[in-house]
N, C-alpha and C positions, 0 to 999 in steps of 0.2 A: 504494500500500500504506500509506504513512505517513498519507496524507490520510484513508484509511478508518479507520485505527487511532485517529487523533485525533477522528474523528466518534463512535466508539463508546466511547471511554475514559470519558467522564463517566457513562455508564450502566453500563459494565462494572466499574469499580473498586468501587463500593458492593456490587455483586452478589458479587464475589470476596471482599471482606471479610466480608460476612454469611454466605456459604457456608462459609468457613473457621471462623468462630465457631460456626455452627450444627453443623457436623460435630464440632467439638471437644466440644460439649455433648452431642450425641446419641450419637455413636459412643464407647462406653466399653469398657474391657477390651482395647483395641488399643493397645499401647505403641509400635508402629512408626509413625513419622511418614510413611514412604514410602507406606504403605497409605492413610492419610488423605489425603495429597497426591494420590494417584492418583484417589481418589474425587472430590476437588475438581476436578481436571483433567477428569474424565469429565463432571461436571455442567456445567462451563463450555463444554466442547466441544459438548455436546448443546444448550446455549443458543445457541451460535454456529451450529450446524447448523440449528436451528429458525428462527433469524432469516434465514439464507440461503435456506431453503426458502420462507418466506413472502414474501420480497422477490424471489424468482425469480433468485437470483444463484448462481454457482458458488462453491465453497468455496476457491477459489484464494487463497493468502495466509494461510489460517487457521493453517497450521503456524507461521509467523512470529509470529502473534498468540499462539498457545499457548505458544511459547517465552518470550515476554515475560511472559505470565501466570504461567508456572512460576517465573521469576526473582522476580516480584512476590510470589508466595505464599511463597517461601523467605525473602525479606526481612520480610514481614509476620509469619510465624510466629516468626522469630528475634526480632523486636521484641516480640511478645506474650510470648514466653518470658522475655526480658530484663526487661521491665517487670512481670512477675508476673501478667499477665492470664491466661496459661495456666500451669498448674502444671507445672513441668518439673524433672526431676532434674538435667538438664544446665543449667549456667549459664555465662555468659561471665565471665571473670575479668579485670578491668581494673586489677589491682594492678600498680603500677609495678615493673619489674624493675631492681634496682640494677645499675649498670654499673661494673665494677671496672676502674679505669685502672691499668695496670701502669707502675710507675716505671722509667724507663730510665737 
């Protein structure tokens, strides 16, 4: 499984990134990230199904790959939101929180 994942990762990672960016530009009016993510996951799943079909392989292990893709998409979108690449009303706040030390 891991051997197969490492073989497809160099081809799959740029496809995931481009798919996320394309959907962000094309799909407008949808404010819910879950809907966009499900569309990205459907596209990636179809790509993997097509690859398996043409290579005459079963799709065993694809669920594990899709779980990793899902986590990667979450990290990718969070990074794009934080850096401002995607406009988001939600932002991460890295302001330090003061710690009050109680005197004893």
